[in-house]
mmCIF file as Biopython writes it, N, C-alpha, C and O atoms, coordinates in Angstrom:
data_model
#
loop_
_atom_site.group_PDB
_atom_site.id
_atom_site.type_symbol
_atom_site.label_atom_id
_atom_site.label_alt_id
_atom_site.label_comp_id
_atom_site.label_asym_id
_atom_site.label_entity_id
_atom_site.label_seq_id
_atom_site.pdbx_PDB_ins_code
_atom_site.Cartn_x
_atom_site.Cartn_y
_atom_site.Cartn_z
_atom_site.occupancy
_atom_site.B_iso_or_equiv
_atom_site.auth_seq_id
_atom_site.auth_asym_id
_atom_site.pdbx_PDB_model_num
ATOM 1   N N  . MET A ? 1  ? 0.822   -1.390 0.112   1.0 0.0 1  A 1 
ATOM 2   C CA . MET A ? 1  ? 0.188   0.216  -0.006  1.0 0.0 1  A 1 
ATOM 3   C C  . MET A ? 1  ? 0.757   1.195  -0.087  1.0 0.0 1  A 1 
ATOM 4   O O  . MET A ? 1  ? 1.656   1.332  0.742   1.0 0.0 1  A 1 
ATOM 5   N N  . VAL A ? 2  ? 0.612   1.954  -0.752  1.0 0.0 2  A 1 
ATOM 6   C CA . VAL A ? 2  ? 1.247   3.403  -1.505  1.0 0.0 2  A 1 
ATOM 7   C C  . VAL A ? 2  ? 0.784   4.717  -0.051  1.0 0.0 2  A 1 
ATOM 8   O O  . VAL A ? 2  ? -0.385  5.066  0.109   1.0 0.0 2  A 1 
ATOM 9   N N  . ARG A ? 3  ? 1.737   5.163  0.681   1.0 0.0 3  A 1 
ATOM 10  C CA . ARG A ? 3  ? 0.901   6.201  1.528   1.0 0.0 3  A 1 
ATOM 11  C C  . ARG A ? 3  ? 1.245   7.486  0.692   1.0 0.0 3  A 1 
ATOM 12  O O  . ARG A ? 3  ? 2.281   7.683  0.058   1.0 0.0 3  A 1 
ATOM 13  N N  . ARG A ? 4  ? 0.022   8.428  0.840   1.0 0.0 4  A 1 
ATOM 14  C CA . ARG A ? 4  ? 0.008   9.450  -0.292  1.0 0.0 4  A 1 
ATOM 15  C C  . ARG A ? 4  ? 0.738   10.625 1.299   1.0 0.0 4  A 1 
ATOM 16  O O  . ARG A ? 4  ? 0.545   10.679 2.514   1.0 0.0 4  A 1 
ATOM 17  N N  . ARG A ? 5  ? 1.743   11.483 0.094   1.0 0.0 5  A 1 
ATOM 18  C CA . ARG A ? 5  ? 2.418   12.070 1.287   1.0 0.0 5  A 1 
ATOM 19  C C  . ARG A ? 5  ? 1.590   13.383 1.413   1.0 0.0 5  A 1 
ATOM 20  O O  . ARG A ? 5  ? 0.735   13.553 0.545   1.0 0.0 5  A 1 
ATOM 21  N N  . LYS A ? 6  ? 1.745   14.456 2.502   1.0 0.0 6  A 1 
ATOM 22  C CA . LYS A ? 6  ? 1.050   15.596 2.325   1.0 0.0 6  A 1 
ATOM 23  C C  . LYS A ? 6  ? 1.007   16.864 1.390   1.0 0.0 6  A 1 
ATOM 24  O O  . LYS A ? 6  ? 2.101   17.365 1.132   1.0 0.0 6  A 1 
ATOM 25  N N  . SER A ? 7  ? 0.175   17.293 0.992   1.0 0.0 7  A 1 
ATOM 26  C CA . SER A ? 7  ? 0.642   18.319 -0.447  1.0 0.0 7  A 1 
ATOM 27  C C  . SER A ? 7  ? 1.356   19.152 0.359   1.0 0.0 7  A 1 
ATOM 28  O O  . SER A ? 7  ? 1.286   19.410 1.561   1.0 0.0 7  A 1 
ATOM 29  N N  . LEU A ? 8  ? 2.324   19.664 -0.865  1.0 0.0 8  A 1 
ATOM 30  C CA . LEU A ? 8  ? 3.100   20.859 -0.401  1.0 0.0 8  A 1 
ATOM 31  C C  . LEU A ? 8  ? 2.527   22.367 -0.273  1.0 0.0 8  A 1 
ATOM 32  O O  . LEU A ? 8  ? 3.106   23.340 0.209   1.0 0.0 8  A 1 
ATOM 33  N N  . LEU A ? 9  ? 1.261   22.297 -0.824  1.0 0.0 9  A 1 
ATOM 34  C CA . LEU A ? 9  ? 0.550   23.842 -0.698  1.0 0.0 9  A 1 
ATOM 35  C C  . LEU A ? 9  ? -0.736  23.479 -0.583  1.0 0.0 9  A 1 
ATOM 36  O O  . LEU A ? 9  ? -1.327  22.743 -1.374  1.0 0.0 9  A 1 
ATOM 37  N N  . ASP A ? 10 ? -1.243  24.037 0.504   1.0 0.0 10 A 1 
ATOM 38  C CA . ASP A ? 10 ? -2.653  23.851 0.797   1.0 0.0 10 A 1 
ATOM 39  C C  . ASP A ? 10 ? -3.524  24.510 -0.344  1.0 0.0 10 A 1 
ATOM 40  O O  . ASP A ? 10 ? -2.995  25.170 -1.239  1.0 0.0 10 A 1 
ATOM 41  N N  . ASP A ? 11 ? -5.274  24.240 -0.248  1.0 0.0 11 A 1 
ATOM 42  C CA . ASP A ? 11 ? -6.139  24.807 -1.196  1.0 0.0 11 A 1 
ATOM 43  C C  . ASP A ? 11 ? -5.825  25.693 -1.413  1.0 0.0 11 A 1 
ATOM 44  O O  . ASP A ? 11 ? -5.352  25.798 -2.545  1.0 0.0 11 A 1 
ATOM 45  N N  . GLY A ? 12 ? -5.845  27.021 -0.493  1.0 0.0 12 A 1 
ATOM 46  C CA . GLY A ? 12 ? -5.540  28.310 -0.628  1.0 0.0 12 A 1 
ATOM 47  C C  . GLY A ? 12 ? -4.445  28.588 -1.757  1.0 0.0 12 A 1 
ATOM 48  O O  . GLY A ? 12 ? -4.633  28.961 -2.914  1.0 0.0 12 A 1 
ATOM 49  N N  . ASP A ? 13 ? -3.189  28.288 -1.066  1.0 0.0 13 A 1 
ATOM 50  C CA . ASP A ? 13 ? -1.803  28.441 -1.851  1.0 0.0 13 A 1 
ATOM 51  C C  . ASP A ? 13 ? -2.091  27.780 -3.435  1.0 0.0 13 A 1 
ATOM 52  O O  . ASP A ? 13 ? -1.867  28.483 -4.421  1.0 0.0 13 A 1 
ATOM 53  N N  . ALA A ? 14 ? -2.424  26.868 -3.528  1.0 0.0 14 A 1 
ATOM 54  C CA . ALA A ? 14 ? -2.416  26.179 -4.460  1.0 0.0 14 A 1 
ATOM 55  C C  . ALA A ? 14 ? -3.176  26.868 -5.874  1.0 0.0 14 A 1 
ATOM 56  O O  . ALA A ? 14 ? -2.709  26.917 -7.012  1.0 0.0 14 A 1 
ATOM 57  N N  . ARG A ? 15 ? -4.403  27.335 -5.418  1.0 0.0 15 A 1 
ATOM 58  C CA . ARG A ? 15 ? -5.311  27.923 -6.022  1.0 0.0 15 A 1 
ATOM 59  C C  . ARG A ? 15 ? -4.883  29.545 -6.352  1.0 0.0 15 A 1 
ATOM 60  O O  . ARG A ? 15 ? -5.264  30.115 -7.374  1.0 0.0 15 A 1 
ATOM 61  N N  . ARG A ? 16 ? -4.149  30.098 -5.459  1.0 0.0 16 A 1 
ATOM 62  C CA . ARG A ? 16 ? -3.396  31.328 -5.848  1.0 0.0 16 A 1 
ATOM 63  C C  . ARG A ? 16 ? -2.127  31.017 -6.421  1.0 0.0 16 A 1 
ATOM 64  O O  . ARG A ? 16 ? -1.587  32.112 -6.582  1.0 0.0 16 A 1 
ATOM 65  N N  . PHE A ? 17 ? -1.293  30.043 -6.849  1.0 0.0 17 A 1 
ATOM 66  C CA . PHE A ? 17 ? -0.219  29.840 -7.607  1.0 0.0 17 A 1 
ATOM 67  C C  . PHE A ? 17 ? -0.735  29.298 -8.918  1.0 0.0 17 A 1 
ATOM 68  O O  . PHE A ? 17 ? -0.088  29.364 -9.963  1.0 0.0 17 A 1 
ATOM 69  N N  . ALA A ? 18 ? -2.187  28.645 -8.785  1.0 0.0 18 A 1 
ATOM 70  C CA . ALA A ? 18 ? -2.386  28.166 -10.741 1.0 0.0 18 A 1 
ATOM 71  C C  . ALA A ? 18 ? -2.985  29.748 -10.994 1.0 0.0 18 A 1 
ATOM 72  O O  . ALA A ? 18 ? -2.729  30.091 -12.148 1.0 0.0 18 A 1 
ATOM 73  N N  . ILE A ? 19 ? -3.476  30.462 -10.477 1.0 0.0 19 A 1 
ATOM 74  C CA . ILE A ? 19 ? -4.128  31.592 -10.859 1.0 0.0 19 A 1 
ATOM 75  C C  . ILE A ? 19 ? -2.730  32.281 -11.667 1.0 0.0 19 A 1 
ATOM 76  O O  . ILE A ? 19 ? -2.611  32.657 -12.833 1.0 0.0 19 A 1 
ATOM 77  N N  . ALA A ? 20 ? -1.732  32.271 -10.507 1.0 0.0 20 A 1 
ATOM 78  C CA . ALA A ? 20 ? -0.691  33.570 -10.854 1.0 0.0 20 A 1 
ATOM 79  C C  . ALA A ? 20 ? -0.064  33.166 -12.151 1.0 0.0 20 A 1 
ATOM 80  O O  . ALA A ? 20 ? 0.160   34.020 -13.009 1.0 0.0 20 A 1 
ATOM 81  N N  . THR A ? 21 ? 0.262   31.763 -12.354 1.0 0.0 21 A 1 
ATOM 82  C CA . THR A ? 21 ? 0.639   30.979 -13.271 1.0 0.0 21 A 1 
ATOM 83  C C  . THR A ? 21 ? 0.043   31.276 -14.691 1.0 0.0 21 A 1 
ATOM 84  O O  . THR A ? 21 ? 0.678   31.441 -15.733 1.0 0.0 21 A 1 
ATOM 85  N N  . VAL A ? 22 ? -1.299  31.309 -14.507 1.0 0.0 22 A 1 
ATOM 86  C CA . VAL A ? 22 ? -2.173  31.353 -15.779 1.0 0.0 22 A 1 
ATOM 87  C C  . VAL A ? 22 ? -2.221  33.027 -16.249 1.0 0.0 22 A 1 
ATOM 88  O O  . VAL A ? 22 ? -2.378  33.468 -17.387 1.0 0.0 22 A 1 
ATOM 89  N N  . HIS A ? 23 ? -2.037  33.755 -15.022 1.0 0.0 23 A 1 
ATOM 90  C CA . HIS A ? 23 ? -2.076  35.425 -15.566 1.0 0.0 23 A 1 
ATOM 91  C C  . HIS A ? 23 ? -0.647  35.731 -16.174 1.0 0.0 23 A 1 
ATOM 92  O O  . HIS A ? 23 ? -0.555  36.375 -17.219 1.0 0.0 23 A 1 
ATOM 93  N N  . GLU A ? 24 ? 0.659   35.175 -15.387 1.0 0.0 24 A 1 
ATOM 94  C CA . GLU A ? 24 ? 1.808   35.430 -16.102 1.0 0.0 24 A 1 
ATOM 95  C C  . GLU A ? 24 ? 2.285   34.891 -17.542 1.0 0.0 24 A 1 
ATOM 96  O O  . GLU A ? 24 ? 3.041   35.428 -18.351 1.0 0.0 24 A 1 
ATOM 97  N N  . GLU A ? 25 ? 1.729   33.885 -17.597 1.0 0.0 25 A 1 
ATOM 98  C CA . GLU A ? 25 ? 1.621   33.012 -19.000 1.0 0.0 25 A 1 
ATOM 99  C C  . GLU A ? 25 ? 0.714   33.585 -20.271 1.0 0.0 25 A 1 
ATOM 100 O O  . GLU A ? 25 ? 0.973   33.594 -21.475 1.0 0.0 25 A 1 
ATOM 101 N N  . THR A ? 26 ? -0.371  34.028 -19.589 1.0 0.0 26 A 1 
ATOM 102 C CA . THR A ? 26 ? -1.416  34.699 -20.671 1.0 0.0 26 A 1 
ATOM 103 C C  . THR A ? 26 ? -1.240  36.096 -20.933 1.0 0.0 26 A 1 
ATOM 104 O O  . THR A ? 26 ? -1.856  36.641 -21.849 1.0 0.0 26 A 1 
ATOM 105 N N  . ALA A ? 27 ? -0.154  36.934 -19.926 1.0 0.0 27 A 1 
ATOM 106 C CA . ALA A ? 27 ? 0.605   38.027 -20.249 1.0 0.0 27 A 1 
ATOM 107 C C  . ALA A ? 27 ? 1.558   38.034 -21.187 1.0 0.0 27 A 1 
ATOM 108 O O  . ALA A ? 27 ? 1.788   38.835 -22.093 1.0 0.0 27 A 1 
ATOM 109 N N  . GLN A ? 28 ? 2.213   36.800 -20.777 1.0 0.0 28 A 1 
ATOM 110 C CA . GLN A ? 28 ? 3.041   36.901 -22.109 1.0 0.0 28 A 1 
ATOM 111 C C  . GLN A ? 28 ? 3.102   36.527 -23.776 1.0 0.0 28 A 1 
ATOM 112 O O  . GLN A ? 28 ? 3.883   36.777 -24.694 1.0 0.0 28 A 1 
ATOM 113 N N  . LEU A ? 29 ? 1.709   35.717 -23.610 1.0 0.0 29 A 1 
ATOM 114 C CA . LEU A ? 29 ? 0.734   35.283 -24.798 1.0 0.0 29 A 1 
ATOM 115 C C  . LEU A ? 29 ? 0.290   36.917 -25.364 1.0 0.0 29 A 1 
ATOM 116 O O  . LEU A ? 29 ? 0.469   37.214 -26.545 1.0 0.0 29 A 1 
ATOM 117 N N  . LEU A ? 30 ? -0.166  37.677 -24.600 1.0 0.0 30 A 1 
ATOM 118 C CA . LEU A ? 30 ? -1.027  38.837 -24.954 1.0 0.0 30 A 1 
ATOM 119 C C  . LEU A ? 30 ? 0.453   40.146 -25.375 1.0 0.0 30 A 1 
ATOM 120 O O  . LEU A ? 30 ? 0.071   41.214 -25.855 1.0 0.0 30 A 1 
ATOM 121 N N  . ARG A ? 31 ? 1.732   39.991 -25.199 1.0 0.0 31 A 1 
ATOM 122 C CA . ARG A ? 31 ? 2.679   40.793 -25.481 1.0 0.0 31 A 1 
ATOM 123 C C  . ARG A ? 31 ? 2.950   40.173 -26.868 1.0 0.0 31 A 1 
ATOM 124 O O  . ARG A ? 31 ? 3.022   40.879 -27.873 1.0 0.0 31 A 1 
ATOM 125 N N  . ILE A ? 32 ? 3.085   38.952 -26.892 1.0 0.0 32 A 1 
ATOM 126 C CA . ILE A ? 32 ? 3.597   38.420 -28.387 1.0 0.0 32 A 1 
ATOM 127 C C  . ILE A ? 32 ? 2.500   38.627 -29.478 1.0 0.0 32 A 1 
ATOM 128 O O  . ILE A ? 32 ? 2.879   38.714 -30.646 1.0 0.0 32 A 1 
ATOM 129 N N  . ILE A ? 33 ? 0.947   38.728 -29.139 1.0 0.0 33 A 1 
ATOM 130 C CA . ILE A ? 33 ? 0.172   38.870 -30.024 1.0 0.0 33 A 1 
ATOM 131 C C  . ILE A ? 33 ? -0.036  40.564 -30.551 1.0 0.0 33 A 1 
ATOM 132 O O  . ILE A ? 33 ? -0.141  41.117 -31.646 1.0 0.0 33 A 1 
ATOM 133 N N  . ASP A ? 34 ? -0.027  41.015 -29.110 1.0 0.0 34 A 1 
ATOM 134 C CA . ASP A ? 34 ? -0.056  42.559 -29.402 1.0 0.0 34 A 1 
ATOM 135 C C  . ASP A ? 34 ? 1.292   43.183 -30.520 1.0 0.0 34 A 1 
ATOM 136 O O  . ASP A ? 34 ? 1.015   43.972 -31.424 1.0 0.0 34 A 1 
ATOM 137 N N  . GLU A ? 35 ? 2.465   42.781 -30.325 1.0 0.0 35 A 1 
ATOM 138 C CA . GLU A ? 35 ? 3.611   43.004 -31.400 1.0 0.0 35 A 1 
ATOM 139 C C  . GLU A ? 35 ? 3.409   42.539 -32.556 1.0 0.0 35 A 1 
ATOM 140 O O  . GLU A ? 35 ? 3.803   43.252 -33.478 1.0 0.0 35 A 1 
ATOM 141 N N  . ILE A ? 36 ? 2.763   41.260 -32.902 1.0 0.0 36 A 1 
ATOM 142 C CA . ILE A ? 36 ? 1.816   40.675 -34.165 1.0 0.0 36 A 1 
ATOM 143 C C  . ILE A ? 36 ? 0.966   41.534 -34.716 1.0 0.0 36 A 1 
ATOM 144 O O  . ILE A ? 36 ? 0.916   41.887 -35.895 1.0 0.0 36 A 1 
ATOM 145 N N  . CYS A ? 37 ? -0.048  42.026 -33.356 1.0 0.0 37 A 1 
ATOM 146 C CA . CYS A ? 37 ? -0.659  43.096 -34.298 1.0 0.0 37 A 1 
ATOM 147 C C  . CYS A ? 37 ? 0.043   44.394 -34.773 1.0 0.0 37 A 1 
ATOM 148 O O  . CYS A ? 37 ? -0.322  44.933 -35.818 1.0 0.0 37 A 1 
ATOM 149 N N  . LEU A ? 38 ? 0.605   44.677 -34.350 1.0 0.0 38 A 1 
ATOM 150 C CA . LEU A ? 38 ? 1.521   45.923 -34.517 1.0 0.0 38 A 1 
ATOM 151 C C  . LEU A ? 38 ? 2.296   45.661 -36.006 1.0 0.0 38 A 1 
ATOM 152 O O  . LEU A ? 38 ? 2.263   46.583 -36.821 1.0 0.0 38 A 1 
ATOM 153 N N  . ARG A ? 39 ? 2.905   44.561 -36.309 1.0 0.0 39 A 1 
ATOM 154 C CA . ARG A ? 39 ? 3.415   44.308 -37.498 1.0 0.0 39 A 1 
ATOM 155 C C  . ARG A ? 39 ? 2.846   43.800 -38.619 1.0 0.0 39 A 1 
ATOM 156 O O  . ARG A ? 39 ? 3.426   43.745 -39.703 1.0 0.0 39 A 1 
ATOM 157 N N  . TYR A ? 40 ? 1.687   43.408 -38.406 1.0 0.0 40 A 1 
ATOM 158 C CA . TYR A ? 40 ? 1.187   42.880 -39.426 1.0 0.0 40 A 1 
ATOM 159 C C  . TYR A ? 40 ? -0.265  43.335 -40.025 1.0 0.0 40 A 1 
ATOM 160 O O  . TYR A ? 40 ? -0.979  44.141 -39.429 1.0 0.0 40 A 1 
ATOM 161 N N  . PRO A ? 41 ? -0.522  42.900 -40.920 1.0 0.0 41 A 1 
ATOM 162 C CA . PRO A ? 41 ? -1.946  43.623 -41.528 1.0 0.0 41 A 1 
ATOM 163 C C  . PRO A ? 41 ? -3.242  43.541 -40.406 1.0 0.0 41 A 1 
ATOM 164 O O  . PRO A ? 41 ? -2.966  42.992 -39.339 1.0 0.0 41 A 1 
ATOM 165 N N  . PRO A ? 42 ? -4.402  43.967 -40.554 1.0 0.0 42 A 1 
ATOM 166 C CA . PRO A ? 42 ? -5.396  43.421 -39.586 1.0 0.0 42 A 1 
ATOM 167 C C  . PRO A ? 42 ? -5.944  42.047 -39.709 1.0 0.0 42 A 1 
ATOM 168 O O  . PRO A ? 42 ? -6.242  41.724 -40.859 1.0 0.0 42 A 1 
ATOM 169 N N  . ASN A ? 43 ? -6.159  41.092 -38.699 1.0 0.0 43 A 1 
ATOM 170 C CA . ASN A ? 43 ? -6.480  40.154 -38.930 1.0 0.0 43 A 1 
ATOM 171 C C  . ASN A ? 43 ? -7.654  39.749 -37.582 1.0 0.0 43 A 1 
ATOM 172 O O  . ASN A ? 43 ? -7.270  39.656 -36.416 1.0 0.0 43 A 1 
ATOM 173 N N  . ASP A ? 44 ? -9.277  39.518 -38.052 1.0 0.0 44 A 1 
ATOM 174 C CA . ASP A ? 44 ? -9.801  39.625 -37.511 1.0 0.0 44 A 1 
ATOM 175 C C  . ASP A ? 44 ? -9.823  38.614 -36.475 1.0 0.0 44 A 1 
ATOM 176 O O  . ASP A ? 44 ? -10.184 38.905 -35.334 1.0 0.0 44 A 1 
ATOM 177 N N  . ASP A ? 45 ? -9.384  37.197 -36.864 1.0 0.0 45 A 1 
ATOM 178 C CA . ASP A ? 45 ? -8.994  36.134 -36.090 1.0 0.0 45 A 1 
ATOM 179 C C  . ASP A ? 45 ? -7.995  36.850 -34.767 1.0 0.0 45 A 1 
ATOM 180 O O  . ASP A ? 45 ? -8.459  37.305 -33.721 1.0 0.0 45 A 1 
ATOM 181 N N  . LEU A ? 46 ? -6.979  36.815 -35.029 1.0 0.0 46 A 1 
ATOM 182 C CA . LEU A ? 46 ? -6.196  37.810 -34.109 1.0 0.0 46 A 1 
ATOM 183 C C  . LEU A ? 46 ? -6.941  38.380 -32.990 1.0 0.0 46 A 1 
ATOM 184 O O  . LEU A ? 46 ? -7.055  37.971 -31.835 1.0 0.0 46 A 1 
ATOM 185 N N  . HIS A ? 47 ? -7.511  39.596 -33.675 1.0 0.0 47 A 1 
ATOM 186 C CA . HIS A ? 47 ? -7.633  40.602 -32.492 1.0 0.0 47 A 1 
ATOM 187 C C  . HIS A ? 47 ? -8.827  39.958 -31.672 1.0 0.0 47 A 1 
ATOM 188 O O  . HIS A ? 47 ? -9.201  40.484 -30.623 1.0 0.0 47 A 1 
ATOM 189 N N  . PHE A ? 48 ? -9.431  38.781 -32.183 1.0 0.0 48 A 1 
ATOM 190 C CA . PHE A ? 48 ? -10.294 38.200 -31.578 1.0 0.0 48 A 1 
ATOM 191 C C  . PHE A ? 48 ? -9.861  37.631 -30.169 1.0 0.0 48 A 1 
ATOM 192 O O  . PHE A ? 48 ? -10.344 37.845 -29.057 1.0 0.0 48 A 1 
ATOM 193 N N  . VAL A ? 49 ? -8.316  36.477 -30.741 1.0 0.0 49 A 1 
ATOM 194 C CA . VAL A ? 49 ? -8.031  36.047 -29.612 1.0 0.0 49 A 1 
ATOM 195 C C  . VAL A ? 49 ? -7.065  37.297 -28.633 1.0 0.0 49 A 1 
ATOM 196 O O  . VAL A ? 49 ? -6.853  37.118 -27.434 1.0 0.0 49 A 1 
ATOM 197 N N  . ARG A ? 50 ? -6.735  38.108 -29.130 1.0 0.0 50 A 1 
ATOM 198 C CA . ARG A ? 50 ? -6.172  39.554 -28.272 1.0 0.0 50 A 1 
ATOM 199 C C  . ARG A ? 50 ? -7.066  40.059 -27.154 1.0 0.0 50 A 1 
ATOM 200 O O  . ARG A ? 50 ? -6.854  40.419 -25.996 1.0 0.0 50 A 1 
ATOM 201 N N  . TYR A ? 51 ? -8.149  39.956 -27.925 1.0 0.0 51 A 1 
ATOM 202 C CA . TYR A ? 51 ? -9.511  40.630 -26.765 1.0 0.0 51 A 1 
ATOM 203 C C  . TYR A ? 51 ? -9.827  39.201 -25.392 1.0 0.0 51 A 1 
ATOM 204 O O  . TYR A ? 51 ? -10.102 39.388 -24.207 1.0 0.0 51 A 1 
ATOM 205 N N  . LEU A ? 52 ? -9.688  38.112 -25.981 1.0 0.0 52 A 1 
ATOM 206 C CA . LEU A ? 52 ? -9.746  37.119 -25.063 1.0 0.0 52 A 1 
ATOM 207 C C  . LEU A ? 52 ? -8.557  36.707 -23.988 1.0 0.0 52 A 1 
ATOM 208 O O  . LEU A ? 52 ? -8.793  36.167 -22.907 1.0 0.0 52 A 1 
ATOM 209 N N  . LEU A ? 53 ? -7.562  36.970 -24.354 1.0 0.0 53 A 1 
ATOM 210 C CA . LEU A ? 53 ? -6.174  36.901 -23.871 1.0 0.0 53 A 1 
ATOM 211 C C  . LEU A ? 53 ? -6.314  38.033 -22.571 1.0 0.0 53 A 1 
ATOM 212 O O  . LEU A ? 53 ? -6.062  37.839 -21.382 1.0 0.0 53 A 1 
ATOM 213 N N  . ARG A ? 54 ? -6.898  39.507 -23.368 1.0 0.0 54 A 1 
ATOM 214 C CA . ARG A ? 54 ? -7.013  40.626 -22.414 1.0 0.0 54 A 1 
ATOM 215 C C  . ARG A ? 54 ? -8.079  40.459 -21.188 1.0 0.0 54 A 1 
ATOM 216 O O  . ARG A ? 54 ? -8.022  40.897 -20.039 1.0 0.0 54 A 1 
ATOM 217 N N  . MET A ? 55 ? -8.896  39.810 -21.727 1.0 0.0 55 A 1 
ATOM 218 C CA . MET A ? 55 ? -10.052 39.376 -20.684 1.0 0.0 55 A 1 
ATOM 219 C C  . MET A ? 55 ? -9.383  38.031 -19.392 1.0 0.0 55 A 1 
ATOM 220 O O  . MET A ? 55 ? -9.452  38.067 -18.163 1.0 0.0 55 A 1 
ATOM 221 N N  . ILE A ? 56 ? -8.914  37.209 -20.093 1.0 0.0 56 A 1 
ATOM 222 C CA . ILE A ? 56 ? -7.894  36.384 -19.261 1.0 0.0 56 A 1 
ATOM 223 C C  . ILE A ? 56 ? -7.050  37.027 -18.359 1.0 0.0 56 A 1 
ATOM 224 O O  . ILE A ? 56 ? -6.944  36.683 -17.182 1.0 0.0 56 A 1 
ATOM 225 N N  . VAL A ? 57 ? -6.450  37.943 -18.870 1.0 0.0 57 A 1 
ATOM 226 C CA . VAL A ? 57 ? -5.150  38.752 -17.770 1.0 0.0 57 A 1 
ATOM 227 C C  . VAL A ? 57 ? -5.949  39.714 -16.903 1.0 0.0 57 A 1 
ATOM 228 O O  . VAL A ? 57 ? -5.440  40.032 -15.829 1.0 0.0 57 A 1 
ATOM 229 N N  . GLU A ? 58 ? -7.073  40.193 -17.215 1.0 0.0 58 A 1 
ATOM 230 C CA . GLU A ? 58 ? -7.772  41.554 -16.193 1.0 0.0 58 A 1 
ATOM 231 C C  . GLU A ? 58 ? -8.524  40.414 -15.009 1.0 0.0 58 A 1 
ATOM 232 O O  . GLU A ? 58 ? -8.524  40.666 -13.804 1.0 0.0 58 A 1 
ATOM 233 N N  . GLU A ? 59 ? -8.946  39.549 -15.410 1.0 0.0 59 A 1 
ATOM 234 C CA . GLU A ? 59 ? -9.860  38.574 -14.454 1.0 0.0 59 A 1 
ATOM 235 C C  . GLU A ? 59 ? -8.734  38.041 -13.627 1.0 0.0 59 A 1 
ATOM 236 O O  . GLU A ? 59 ? -8.896  38.029 -12.407 1.0 0.0 59 A 1 
ATOM 237 N N  . THR A ? 60 ? -7.657  37.616 -14.114 1.0 0.0 60 A 1 
ATOM 238 C CA . THR A ? 60 ? -6.675  36.987 -13.021 1.0 0.0 60 A 1 
ATOM 239 C C  . THR A ? 60 ? -6.211  37.781 -12.197 1.0 0.0 60 A 1 
ATOM 240 O O  . THR A ? 60 ? -5.911  37.457 -11.048 1.0 0.0 60 A 1 
ATOM 241 N N  . LYS A ? 61 ? -6.041  39.376 -12.863 1.0 0.0 61 A 1 
ATOM 242 C CA . LYS A ? 61 ? -5.407  40.239 -12.079 1.0 0.0 61 A 1 
ATOM 243 C C  . LYS A ? 61 ? -6.441  40.515 -10.784 1.0 0.0 61 A 1 
ATOM 244 O O  . LYS A ? 61 ? -6.132  40.323 -9.608  1.0 0.0 61 A 1 
ATOM 245 N N  . ARG A ? 62 ? -7.529  40.929 -11.188 1.0 0.0 62 A 1 
ATOM 246 C CA . ARG A ? 62 ? -8.718  41.260 -10.425 1.0 0.0 62 A 1 
ATOM 247 C C  . ARG A ? 62 ? -9.036  39.760 -8.931  1.0 0.0 62 A 1 
ATOM 248 O O  . ARG A ? 62 ? -9.359  39.769 -7.743  1.0 0.0 62 A 1 
ATOM 249 N N  . THR A ? 63 ? -8.674  38.656 -10.019 1.0 0.0 63 A 1 
ATOM 250 C CA . THR A ? 63 ? -8.556  37.677 -8.734  1.0 0.0 63 A 1 
ATOM 251 C C  . THR A ? 63 ? -7.681  37.716 -7.630  1.0 0.0 63 A 1 
ATOM 252 O O  . THR A ? 63 ? -7.917  37.694 -6.422  1.0 0.0 63 A 1 
ATOM 253 N N  . MET A ? 64 ? -6.593  37.779 -8.285  1.0 0.0 64 A 1 
ATOM 254 C CA . MET A ? 64 ? -5.350  38.131 -7.272  1.0 0.0 64 A 1 
ATOM 255 C C  . MET A ? 64 ? -5.419  39.133 -6.413  1.0 0.0 64 A 1 
ATOM 256 O O  . MET A ? 64 ? -5.145  39.098 -5.213  1.0 0.0 64 A 1 
ATOM 257 N N  . ARG A ? 65 ? -5.832  40.124 -7.114  1.0 0.0 65 A 1 
ATOM 258 C CA . ARG A ? 65 ? -5.978  41.323 -5.689  1.0 0.0 65 A 1 
ATOM 259 C C  . ARG A ? 65 ? -7.179  40.386 -4.738  1.0 0.0 65 A 1 
ATOM 260 O O  . ARG A ? 65 ? -6.865  39.898 -3.652  1.0 0.0 65 A 1 
ATOM 261 N N  . SER A ? 66 ? -8.080  40.287 -5.123  1.0 0.0 66 A 1 
ATOM 262 C CA . SER A ? 66 ? -9.203  40.017 -4.010  1.0 0.0 66 A 1 
ATOM 263 C C  . SER A ? 66 ? -8.558  38.713 -3.133  1.0 0.0 66 A 1 
ATOM 264 O O  . SER A ? 66 ? -9.100  38.354 -2.087  1.0 0.0 66 A 1 
ATOM 265 N N  . ASP A ? 67 ? -7.574  38.165 -3.563  1.0 0.0 67 A 1 
ATOM 266 C CA . ASP A ? 67 ? -6.924  36.858 -2.709  1.0 0.0 67 A 1 
ATOM 267 C C  . ASP A ? 67 ? -6.121  37.652 -1.917  1.0 0.0 67 A 1 
ATOM 268 O O  . ASP A ? 67 ? -5.762  36.928 -0.988  1.0 0.0 67 A 1 
ATOM 269 N N  . GLU A ? 68 ? -5.593  38.876 -1.771  1.0 0.0 68 A 1 
ATOM 270 C CA . GLU A ? 68 ? -4.869  39.314 -0.802  1.0 0.0 68 A 1 
ATOM 271 C C  . GLU A ? 68 ? -5.032  39.978 0.143   1.0 0.0 68 A 1 
ATOM 272 O O  . GLU A ? 68 ? -5.766  40.965 0.106   1.0 0.0 68 A 1 
ATOM 273 N N  . PRO A ? 69 ? -4.325  39.562 1.325   1.0 0.0 69 A 1 
ATOM 274 C CA . PRO A ? 69 ? -4.876  39.656 2.758   1.0 0.0 69 A 1 
ATOM 275 C C  . PRO A ? 69 ? -5.193  41.289 2.890   1.0 0.0 69 A 1 
ATOM 276 O O  . PRO A ? 69 ? -5.658  41.744 3.935   1.0 0.0 69 A 1 
#
């Protein structure tokens, strides 16, 4: 029988870590998409992706602020 080890993070810390990771990765993708939008002709699909990424960045930022003590 294998014993389960105690998690390194509690539920709250794991949630904050996941949200922070999603925020950082999405913000990086958004910077890349912004640069592509500046360099190349307009593309509706690309602008839609940019819009979605902005929404994710803003929501994760809002969530991280509300989690702060």
